[in-house]
C-alpha positions in Angstrom: 196.8 57.2 16.8 198.3 59.3 19.5 197.8 63.0 19.8 201.0 64.7 21.3 201.7 68.4 22.1 205.1 70.3 22.1 206.2 73.7 22.9 207.2 76.2 20.2 208.0 79.8 20.0 205.6 82.2 18.2 205.4 86.1 18.1 203.0 88.2 19.8 201.9 91.8 19.4 201.0 94.6 21.5 200.5 98.4 21.3 202.0 100.7 24.1 201.4 104.4 24.9 204.1 105.7 27.0 202.8 108.4 29.6 205.3 107.8 32.5 206.0 105.1 34.8 203.5 106.0 37.6 200.7 104.2 36.3 200.1 101.3 33.6 196.7 99.9 32.4 197.0 96.6 30.4 194.1 95.6 28.1 192.9 92.4 26.5 190.5 92.7 23.6 187.5 90.4 22.9 187.0 87.6 20.6 187.5 88.4 16.8 189.0 91.8 17.9 192.5 93.4 17.5 194.9 95.3 20.0 193.9 98.4 17.9 190.1 98.1 18.6 190.8 97.7 22.4 193.3 100.5 22.6 190.6 102.8 20.9 188.3 101.9 23.5 190.7 102.3 26.5 191.3 105.9 25.0 187.8 106.9 25.6 188.1 106.2 29.4 187.7 109.6 31.3 191.1 110.5 32.8 193.1 108.0 30.9 195.7 110.5 29.9 197.2 109.9 33.5 197.8 106.3 32.5 200.5 104.6 30.2 198.5 102.0 28.4 199.4 98.6 26.6 197.0 96.5 24.5 197.9 93.0 24.2 196.8 91.2 20.9 195.8 87.3 21.5 198.3 84.8 19.7 195.8 83.2 17.5 194.9 85.4 14.4 192.5 84.5 12.0 190.6 85.9 9.0 187.0 87.2 8.9 184.7 86.3 5.9 185.4 90.1 4.8 189.0 89.4 4.9 189.9 91.3 8.1 192.6 90.0 10.4 191.3 89.4 14.0 192.6 87.2 16.9 191.1 84.9 19.7 192.8 83.9 23.1 192.0 80.3 22.8 189.6 77.4 22.5 188.6 74.4 24.3 191.4 72.4 22.6 194.4 71.8 25.0 192.9 74.5 27.2 195.2 74.1 30.2 198.3 74.5 27.8 196.7 77.6 26.2 196.1 79.1 29.6 199.8 78.6 30.6 200.9 79.9 27.2 198.9 83.2 27.5 199.9 83.8 31.1 203.7 83.2 30.1 203.0 85.7 27.1 201.4 88.4 29.5 204.7 88.2 31.7 206.9 88.7 29.0 205.0 91.8 27.6 205.1 93.1 31.2 208.9 92.3 31.4 209.4 94.3 28.2 207.9 97.6 29.6 209.0 100.0 32.1 207.9 98.7 35.5 205.1 101.0 37.0 204.4 101.8 40.4 200.7 100.9 39.8 199.5 98.3 37.5 195.9 97.7 36.5 194.4 94.9 34.1 191.3 95.3 31.9 189.5 93.2 29.7 186.4 92.9 27.5 184.5 89.6 26.8 186.9 86.8 26.1 189.6 89.4 27.2 188.0 89.7 30.5 188.7 86.2 31.3 192.3 86.9 30.3 192.6 90.1 32.4 191.5 88.0 35.5 194.2 85.4 34.6 196.8 88.0 34.3 195.6 89.9 37.7 195.9 86.5 39.5 199.2 85.2 37.9 201.2 87.6 35.9 201.9 90.4 37.8 201.6 92.4 41.2 198.3 94.0 40.1 196.7 96.9 42.1 193.3 96.6 40.2 191.2 94.9 37.6 188.4 95.9 35.3 186.2 93.3 33.7 183.5 94.0 31.0 181.3 91.5 29.5 183.2 88.6 30.5 183.4 86.2 33.5 186.0 85.0 36.0 187.3 81.8 34.7 186.7 78.4 36.2 190.5 77.9 36.7 190.6 81.0 39.0 187.1 80.0 40.5 188.4 76.5 41.4 192.0 77.6 42.5 192.2 78.1 46.4 195.4 79.7 46.1 194.4 82.2 43.5 193.7 85.9 44.6 192.2 88.9 42.5 192.9 92.6 43.6 190.1 95.2 43.8 187.9 95.1 40.9 185.1 96.6 38.8 182.8 94.0 37.4 180.4 95.3 34.6 177.7 94.0 32.3 174.9 95.2 30.0 171.5 94.4 31.0 170.9 92.7 27.6 174.2 90.9 27.4 173.4 87.3 26.1 176.9 86.1 26.5 177.9 87.3 30.1 174.4 86.6 31.4 172.9 87.7 34.7 173.7 84.0 36.0 177.2 84.3 35.3 177.4 87.7 36.7 175.8 86.6 39.9 178.3 83.5 40.2 181.2 85.9 39.9 179.8 88.2 42.6 179.3 85.3 45.0 182.9 84.2 44.4 184.1 87.6 44.9 182.2 88.1 48.2 184.7 88.4 51.1 187.6 87.8 49.0 188.4 91.1 47.3 186.9 94.7 47.3 184.8 95.2 44.4 182.2 97.5 42.5 179.7 96.6 39.8 178.5 98.4 37.0 175.0 97.1 35.4 174.2 99.4 32.4 171.6 99.6 29.9 172.9 97.8 26.9 174.3 94.5 25.5 177.7 93.0 24.9 179.4 96.4 24.4 181.3 99.3 25.7 179.1 102.4 26.8 179.5 105.7 28.3 178.1 104.5 31.4 180.8 101.8 31.7 183.5 104.2 30.5 182.4 106.9 33.4 182.6 103.8 35.9 186.0 102.7 34.8 187.3 106.2 35.0 185.9 106.6 38.5 187.6 103.2 39.6 191.1 104.3 38.0 190.9 107.6 39.8 191.4 105.7 43.0 194.9 104.8 42.1 
């Protein structure tokens, strides 16, 4: 038996809040979340009223046990193809929106890895915000990949984005791009401490 793959068209969905073409923040939700959940978190960042926002939903929806519809960005199966599909998807979303003067990507958990890929491959990003998720191996291992100035954040009790992963990312970033960090009291979650740090980061643009 031979396993084969083929390319096919699917429809993605995203939310957009238009607040002018000066600045655009594009966000990526975590595993088993939705674009609505992520947009609600972005809305709580101080100073966000200065930014247009897009929240992109992953292409792989599924039901939770309670019957809610959520989504996932990818699995290990055919990972390289999924990465390429997702980058192409983000590029199409950006092409559908008014081109901003300043573009920043943000992601939480599994969405943080997607935000990093988007910043490296999908658009001329001015900044990047990563919460509770690591810079993926396909960027670590690609000498051609570059990232913009970024904010890297984790909770002290985060059991997914561990201190070991955090330190590995810090080592990778050293000397490659300016970055700031936010380590807060908490777990794998959004907190007011992180939101304040994200707001201050966005103030620089």
